[in-house]
LOLUM-737987 format. One record per residue: residue number from 1; residue in three letters; x, y, z of N, C-alpha, C in turn. Coordinates in steps of 0.2 Angstrom, whole numbers. Each point is the difference from the previous one (the first is absolute). Layout:
residues N
NUM|ALA|X|Y|Z|X|Y|Z|X|Y|Z
...
END
This chain:
residues 280
1|MET|4|-6|0|-4|6|0|4|6|0
2|THR|-2|5|-4|4|6|0|-2|5|5
3|ALA|4|3|4|-2|5|5|-2|6|-3
4|ILE|-5|3|3|-3|6|-2|4|6|3
5|ARG|3|4|-4|4|5|3|-4|7|0
6|LEU|0|2|6|-4|7|1|4|5|-1
7|ARG|-2|5|-3|4|6|-2|0|4|7
8|PRO|6|3|1|2|4|6|-4|6|0
9|VAL|-3|2|6|-3|6|0|5|6|1
10|ALA|-1|5|-4|4|6|0|0|3|7
11|PRO|6|3|2|-1|3|6|-4|6|1
12|ALA|-1|4|-6|-5|5|0|-7|-2|1
13|ALA|-2|-6|-2|-7|-2|1|-1|-1|8
14|TRP|5|-2|4|-1|-1|7|-1|7|3
15|LEU|3|5|-3|-1|7|3|-7|2|-1
16|VAL|-3|-2|-6|-7|2|-2|-5|-4|4
17|LEU|2|-6|2|-5|-4|3|-4|3|6
18|PRO|3|3|5|-4|3|5|-5|5|-2
19|LEU|2|4|-5|-5|5|-3|-6|-4|-4
20|LEU|2|-5|-3|-5|-4|-4|-5|-3|5
21|ILE|2|-3|6|-4|-2|5|-5|5|3
22|LEU|3|6|1|-4|6|3|-5|2|-5
23|VAL|1|0|-7|-5|2|-5|-5|-6|0
24|LEU|2|-6|1|-5|-5|0|-5|0|6
25|ILE|3|1|6|-4|1|6|-4|6|0
26|GLY|3|6|-2|-3|6|1|-5|2|-5
27|PHE|1|-2|-6|-4|2|-6|-4|-6|-3
28|ASP|3|-5|-1|-3|-6|-4|-5|-4|4
29|LEU|2|-1|6|-5|-4|5|-7|4|1
30|PRO|1|7|1|-7|3|1|-4|0|-6
31|LEU|3|0|-6|-4|-1|-7|-3|-7|0
32|LEU|4|-5|2|-3|-6|0|-6|-1|5
33|GLY|1|4|5|-6|0|5|-6|3|-3
34|VAL|1|5|-4|-6|3|-3|-3|-4|-5
35|VAL|4|-4|-4|-2|-5|-5|-4|-5|4
36|TRP|3|-3|5|-4|-5|4|-6|2|3
37|LYS|-1|7|2|-6|2|3|-5|1|-6
38|SER|2|1|-6|-5|1|-5|-3|-7|-3
39|LEU|4|-5|2|-2|-7|-3|-3|-4|6
40|PHE|0|2|6|-2|-4|6|-4|4|4
41|ASP|-6|-2|3|-4|4|4|3|-1|7
42|GLY|-4|3|5|2|1|7|1|-7|3
43|ARG|-3|-5|-2|1|-7|3|5|-4|-4
44|GLY|3|3|-5|6|-4|-3|-2|-4|-6
45|ALA|-7|1|-2|-2|-4|-5|1|4|-7
46|PHE|2|-4|-5|1|3|-7|-7|3|-2
47|SER|0|6|-2|-6|4|-3|2|5|-4
48|LEU|-4|1|-6|1|5|-4|-6|5|0
49|ASP|-3|0|6|-6|5|1|2|7|-1
50|ALA|6|2|3|2|7|-1|1|2|-7
51|TYR|2|-4|-4|1|1|-7|-7|1|-4
52|TYR|-4|-5|2|-7|1|-3|-3|7|3
53|THR|1|2|6|-3|6|2|2|6|-4
54|ILE|7|0|-2|3|5|-4|-4|1|-7
55|VAL|-1|-6|-2|-3|-1|-7|-8|2|0
56|ASP|-3|-2|6|-7|1|0|-2|7|2
57|ALA|4|3|5|-2|6|3|3|6|-5
58|PRO|-4|4|-3|2|5|-4|4|5|3
59|VAL|-1|1|7|4|6|3|8|-1|0
60|TYR|2|-7|0|7|-1|0|3|1|-7
61|ALA|-4|-2|-5|3|1|-7|0|7|-1
62|ARG|-5|4|2|-1|7|-1|6|4|3
63|VAL|2|-2|6|6|3|4|6|-2|-4
64|MET|1|-6|-2|6|-2|-4|1|4|-6
65|GLY|-6|0|-4|0|4|-6|1|7|1
66|ASN|-2|3|5|1|7|2|8|1|1
67|THR|3|-4|4|7|0|1|4|0|-6
68|PHE|-2|-5|-4|4|-1|-7|-1|6|-4
69|ARG|-6|3|0|-1|6|-4|4|6|2
70|ILE|0|1|7|4|6|2|7|-2|-1
71|ALA|2|-6|1|8|-1|-1|1|1|-8
72|VAL|-4|-2|-4|2|2|-7|0|7|-2
73|ILE|-5|4|3|0|7|-2|6|3|4
74|SER|2|-2|6|5|3|3|7|-1|-3
75|THR|0|-6|-3|6|-2|-3|1|3|-7
76|LEU|-5|1|-3|0|4|-7|2|8|2
77|CYS|-3|2|5|2|7|2|7|1|2
78|CYS|3|-5|4|7|0|1|4|-1|-6
79|ALA|-2|-4|-5|4|0|-6|0|6|-4
80|LEU|-6|3|0|0|7|-4|3|5|3
81|LEU|1|0|7|3|6|3|8|-2|1
82|GLY|1|-7|1|7|-2|2|5|0|-6
83|TYR|-3|-2|-6|4|0|-6|3|6|-2
84|PRO|-4|6|-1|3|6|-2|4|3|6
85|LEU|-1|-2|6|4|3|6|7|-4|-1
86|ALA|0|-6|-1|6|-4|-1|4|3|-6
87|TYR|-3|1|-5|3|2|-6|3|7|0
88|TRP|-4|4|4|3|7|1|6|0|5
89|LEU|0|-5|5|6|0|4|6|-3|-4
90|ARG|-1|-4|-4|5|-3|-4|4|6|-4
91|GLY|-4|5|-2|3|5|-4|3|6|4
92|LEU|0|-1|6|3|6|4|8|-2|1
93|SER|3|5|3|7|-1|1|1|-4|7
94|ARG|6|-2|1|1|-5|6|-3|3|6
95|ARG|2|7|1|-2|3|6|-7|1|1
96|TRP|-4|2|-5|-7|0|0|-3|-6|1
97|GLN|3|-6|-3|-3|-6|1|0|-2|7
98|MET|5|1|4|1|-1|7|-6|4|4
99|VAL|-1|6|-2|-5|4|3|-7|-3|-1
100|GLY|-1|-2|-6|-7|-3|-2|-1|-7|3
101|LEU|5|-4|1|0|-6|3|-1|1|7
102|ALA|3|5|3|-1|1|7|-7|2|2
103|ALA|-3|4|-5|-7|2|1|-5|-6|0
104|ILE|2|-5|-4|-4|-6|0|1|-5|6
105|VAL|6|0|2|2|-5|5|-2|3|7
106|ILE|1|6|1|-2|3|7|-6|-2|3
107|PRO|-6|0|-4|-6|-2|3|0|-7|3
108|PHE|5|-4|-2|0|-7|3|2|1|7
109|TRP|3|5|2|2|1|7|-6|2|5
110|ILE|-5|2|-3|-6|2|4|-5|-6|0
111|SER|-3|-1|5|-5|-5|1|-6|0|-5
112|ILE|-2|-5|-2|-6|0|-5|-6|2|3
113|LEU|0|-1|7|-6|3|4|0|7|0
114|VAL|6|3|1|0|8|0|-1|2|-7
115|ARG|2|-3|-5|-1|3|-7|-7|-1|-2
116|THR|-3|-5|2|-7|-1|-1|-5|5|3
117|TYR|2|1|6|-4|6|4|1|7|-3
118|ALA|6|1|-3|2|6|-3|-5|1|-6
119|TRP|-2|-5|-3|-5|1|-6|-7|3|3
120|ILE|-1|-2|6|-7|3|2|1|7|1
121|VAL|6|3|2|1|7|1|0|3|-7
122|ILE|2|-3|-5|0|3|-7|-6|-1|-3
123|LEU|-4|-5|0|-6|-2|-4|-6|1|4
124|GLY|0|1|6|-6|0|4|-5|6|-2
125|ASN|-6|0|2|-4|6|-2|2|7|2
126|ALA|4|0|6|3|6|2|8|0|-1
127|GLY|2|-4|-5|7|-1|-1|2|5|-5
128|ILE|7|-1|-2|3|5|-4|-3|1|-7
129|VAL|-1|-6|-3|-3|0|-7|-7|3|0
130|ASN|-4|-2|4|-7|3|0|0|7|2
131|ARG|4|2|5|0|7|1|3|4|-6
132|SER|5|-2|-3|2|3|-6|-5|1|-6
133|LEU|-3|-6|-1|-5|0|-5|-6|5|1
134|LEU|-2|0|7|-5|5|2|2|7|-1
135|ALA|6|1|2|3|7|0|0|3|-7
136|LEU|2|-5|-5|1|2|-7|-7|0|-3
137|GLY|-5|-2|3|-7|0|-3|-1|-5|-5
138|TRP|4|-6|0|-1|-5|-5|-5|-5|2
139|THR|-2|0|6|-6|-4|3|-3|4|5
140|SER|-7|-2|1|-4|4|5|-1|-4|6
141|SER|3|-7|0|-1|-4|6|6|-4|0
142|PRO|2|-3|6|6|-4|0|-1|-7|-4
143|ILE|5|-2|-3|0|-6|-4|2|-6|5
144|SER|-4|-5|-1|2|-6|4|5|-4|-3
145|PHE|6|1|3|6|-4|-2|1|-6|4
146|LEU|-2|0|6|1|-5|5|-6|-5|1
147|TYR|2|-5|3|-5|-5|2|-4|-3|-6
148|ASN|4|-1|-5|-3|-3|-7|6|-3|-3
149|GLU|-1|-3|-6|5|-3|-4|6|5|-2
150|LEU|-3|6|-2|5|5|-2|6|1|5
151|GLY|-3|1|6|5|1|6|5|-6|1
152|VAL|-3|-6|0|4|-6|1|5|0|-6
153|MET|-2|1|-6|5|0|-6|6|5|1
154|ILE|-2|6|2|5|5|1|5|-2|5
155|GLY|-2|-2|6|4|-2|5|5|-6|-2
156|THR|-4|-5|-4|4|-6|-2|6|2|-5
157|ILE|-2|4|-5|5|3|-5|5|3|4
158|ASN|-1|5|4|5|3|4|5|-4|3
159|VAL|-2|-6|3|4|-4|4|4|-5|-5
160|LEU|-3|-2|-5|3|-5|-4|3|2|-6
161|LEU|0|6|-2|3|3|-6|8|-1|0
162|PRO|3|1|6|7|-1|0|2|-7|-2
163|PHE|-4|-5|2|2|-7|-1|0|-1|-8
164|LEU|-3|4|-4|0|0|-7|6|4|-3
165|VAL|0|6|3|5|5|-3|7|-2|1
166|LEU|2|-3|6|7|-1|2|3|-6|-5
167|PRO|-3|-6|0|2|-5|-5|0|2|-7
168|LEU|-5|4|-2|-1|2|-7|6|5|-2
169|PHE|2|4|5|5|5|-1|7|-4|-1
170|ALA|1|-5|4|6|-4|0|1|-3|-6
171|ALA|-6|-3|-3|0|-3|-6|1|5|-6
172|MET|-2|6|0|1|5|-5|7|2|0
173|MET|3|0|6|7|2|0|5|-5|-4
174|LYS|-3|-6|0|5|-5|-3|-1|0|-8
175|ILE|-5|3|-3|-1|1|-7|6|3|-3
176|ASP|4|-2|-4|6|3|-3|-2|5|-5
177|ASP|2|6|1|-1|6|-4|2|-1|-7
178|SER|5|-4|-1|3|-1|-7|-6|-3|-4
179|LEU|-4|-4|2|-6|-2|-4|-4|5|-2
180|LEU|-2|5|4|-4|6|-1|4|4|-5
181|GLN|6|1|1|4|4|-5|0|-3|-7
182|ALA|1|-7|0|0|-3|-6|-6|1|-4
183|ALA|-6|-1|3|-6|1|-3|-1|7|-3
184|GLU|3|5|4|-1|7|-3|5|1|-6
185|THR|6|-3|0|4|0|-6|-3|-3|-6
186|LEU|-5|-5|1|-3|-3|-6|-6|4|-2
187|GLY|-1|6|3|-5|4|-2|-7|0|4
188|ALA|0|-3|5|-6|-1|4|-1|7|4
189|SER|-6|2|1|-1|6|4|0|-2|7
190|ARG|0|5|5|0|-2|7|-6|-3|2
191|TRP|-6|1|-3|-6|-3|2|1|-8|-2
192|ALA|2|-1|-6|1|-7|-3|5|-3|4
193|VAL|6|3|2|5|-3|4|-3|-3|7
194|PHE|-5|4|3|-3|-1|6|-4|-6|-1
195|TRP|-5|0|-4|-5|-6|-1|3|-6|-3
196|LYS|5|1|-4|3|-6|-4|5|-3|4
197|VAL|4|3|4|6|-2|3|0|0|8
198|PHE|-1|6|2|0|1|8|-6|-4|3
199|PHE|-6|2|-2|-6|-3|3|0|-8|0
200|PRO|2|-3|-5|0|-8|0|5|-2|5
201|LEU|6|3|0|5|-2|5|-2|1|7
202|SER|-4|5|2|-2|1|6|-7|-3|2
203|LEU|-3|-3|-5|-7|-3|2|1|-6|4
204|PRO|4|-4|0|0|-6|5|1|3|7
205|ALA|4|5|2|0|3|6|-6|3|2
206|LEU|-3|3|-4|-7|3|1|-5|-5|2
207|LEU|0|-5|-4|-5|-6|2|1|-3|6
208|ALA|7|-1|2|2|-3|6|-2|5|6
209|GLY|1|6|-1|-2|5|6|-7|0|0
210|ALA|-4|0|-5|-7|0|0|-3|-6|4
211|ILE|3|-6|-1|-2|-6|3|1|0|7
212|LEU|6|3|2|2|1|7|-5|4|4
213|VAL|-2|6|-3|-5|5|3|-7|-4|0
214|PHE|-1|-3|-5|-7|-4|0|0|-5|6
215|ILE|5|-4|1|0|-5|6|0|4|6
216|LEU|3|5|1|0|4|6|-7|3|2
217|THR|-3|2|-5|-7|3|0|-5|-5|3
218|LEU|1|-6|-3|-5|-5|2|0|-1|8
219|GLY|5|0|3|0|-1|8|1|7|4
220|PHE|-2|5|-3|1|7|3|-6|0|5
221|TYR|2|3|6|-5|0|6|0|7|3
222|ILE|5|3|2|0|7|4|-4|5|-4
223|THR|3|1|-6|-3|6|-4|-7|-1|-2
224|PRO|-2|-6|-3|-8|-1|-1|-4|1|6
225|ALA|3|-2|6|-4|0|6|-1|7|3
226|ILE|5|4|-1|0|7|2|-4|5|-5
227|LEU|3|0|-6|-3|4|-5|-7|-2|-3
228|GLY|-1|-7|1|-6|-2|-2|-6|0|5
229|GLY|2|1|6|-5|1|5|-4|-6|1
230|GLY|2|-6|-2|-5|-5|1|-5|-1|-5
231|ARG|0|5|-5|-5|0|-6|3|-3|-6
232|VAL|6|-2|0|3|-3|-6|3|-7|2
233|PRO|-4|-5|-1|2|-7|2|5|-3|-4
234|MET|5|-2|3|6|-3|-4|2|-7|4
235|ILE|4|-4|-3|1|-6|3|3|0|7
236|ALA|5|4|1|3|1|6|-5|2|6
237|ASN|-4|5|-2|-5|2|5|-5|-5|2
238|MET|-2|-4|-5|-5|-5|1|4|-6|4
239|LEU|6|-1|-1|3|-5|5|1|2|7
240|ASP|1|7|1|0|2|7|-7|0|3
241|LEU|-5|0|-4|-7|0|3|-1|-8|1
242|LEU|2|-4|-4|-1|-7|1|4|-3|6
243|ILE|6|3|1|4|-3|6|-2|3|6
244|ASN|0|7|0|-1|3|7|-7|2|2
245|GLU|-5|0|-5|-7|1|2|-4|-6|0
246|MET|0|-4|-4|-5|-5|-1|1|-6|5
247|PRO|5|-3|2|6|-2|-5|-2|-6|-4
248|ASN|3|-1|-6|-1|-5|-4|7|-2|-3
249|TRP|4|-4|3|7|-1|-2|0|-4|-7
250|GLU|-5|-5|0|0|-4|-6|-1|4|-6
251|LEU|-5|4|0|-2|4|-6|6|5|-1
252|ALA|3|3|5|5|5|-1|6|-4|-3
253|SER|2|-6|2|5|-4|-3|-1|-1|-7
254|THR|-6|-2|-2|-2|-1|-7|1|6|-4
255|ILE|-2|5|2|1|6|-4|7|2|-1
256|SER|4|-1|6|7|1|0|4|-5|-5
257|VAL|-3|-6|-1|3|-5|-4|-1|2|-8
258|VAL|-6|3|-1|-2|2|-7|5|6|-1
259|LEU|1|5|4|4|5|-1|7|-2|-1
260|LEU|2|-5|4|7|-2|0|1|-3|-7
261|VAL|-4|-4|-3|0|-4|-6|1|6|-6
262|ALA|-4|5|1|0|5|-5|6|4|0
263|THR|3|1|6|6|4|1|6|-4|-3
264|LEU|0|-7|2|5|-4|-3|0|-1|-7
265|ALA|-5|0|-3|-1|0|-8|3|6|-3
266|LEU|-2|6|3|3|6|-2|8|1|1
267|PHE|2|-3|6|7|0|1|4|-4|-4
268|VAL|-3|-6|-3|3|-4|-5|1|4|-6
269|VAL|-5|4|-2|0|4|-6|6|5|1
270|TYR|0|3|6|5|5|2|7|-3|-1
271|LEU|1|-6|2|7|-3|0|2|-1|-7
272|ARG|-5|-2|-4|1|-2|-7|2|7|-4
273|ILE|-3|5|2|1|7|-4|7|2|2
274|THR|2|0|7|6|2|2|6|-4|-2
275|ARG|-2|-7|-1|5|-4|-3|2|1|-7
276|ASP|-5|2|-4|1|2|-7|3|6|-1
277|GLU|-1|5|5|3|6|0|8|-1|2
278|ARG|2|-4|4|7|-1|2|3|-4|-6
279|GLN|-3|-4|-4|3|-3|-5|0|4|-6
280|ALA|-4|5|-1|1|5|-5|6|4|-1
END
């Protein structure tokens, strides 16, 4: 009989092993517990009743549909605002690029809770925006910016926009200027150079950033809870209600599993896009 030779484990693998165990215990086991609770009732018997409840009760489908719709709109707005901002930053000098990046990064130093409450001061009925509109005579009564989907999307875009701008700017900086200059020497206009050369090269980074923003929006909680005022139902707020108010752990776990599967699917797309970008 031939002896089976085991490949020696690299020393670096042993250094990573404690971290791997920590990740398994701290992150993966709770997720397995959520999956277990979605498939088994309180007596430990296998049951798919919670999944049937999600399908039969229209309120859960409506909340999930509302969450995905807000996530799509917020992601599109982030893309429409973030791409020109990243492109503008790329054209600045090195010093002004650092100033612009600092202006984007500094809000990360402030708590999301504080930044969210700041929007109440800005967009409230007696806030800066409404007082300015009334003073200019552009409106006869305060405009309702808060406690609706508009307020939720404004706050969400404000928090998540840097997650798209920063990686997109980094990807734009890697685009070789000689490619753009070569297109210009061949007679292409600046408009044609942008749409035919620059935009296709930056598109994978834009899509990857958009998917990242979309995934983060699906699980957003603080901003919708405060700026929505309980009037904009989203998945995270519904989970808070199911866990802390009702409580119904089986149904909350089932909704979490559905959200997890959707997020993992989007994350796989994100990994494929970023992989293609690295290979390009």
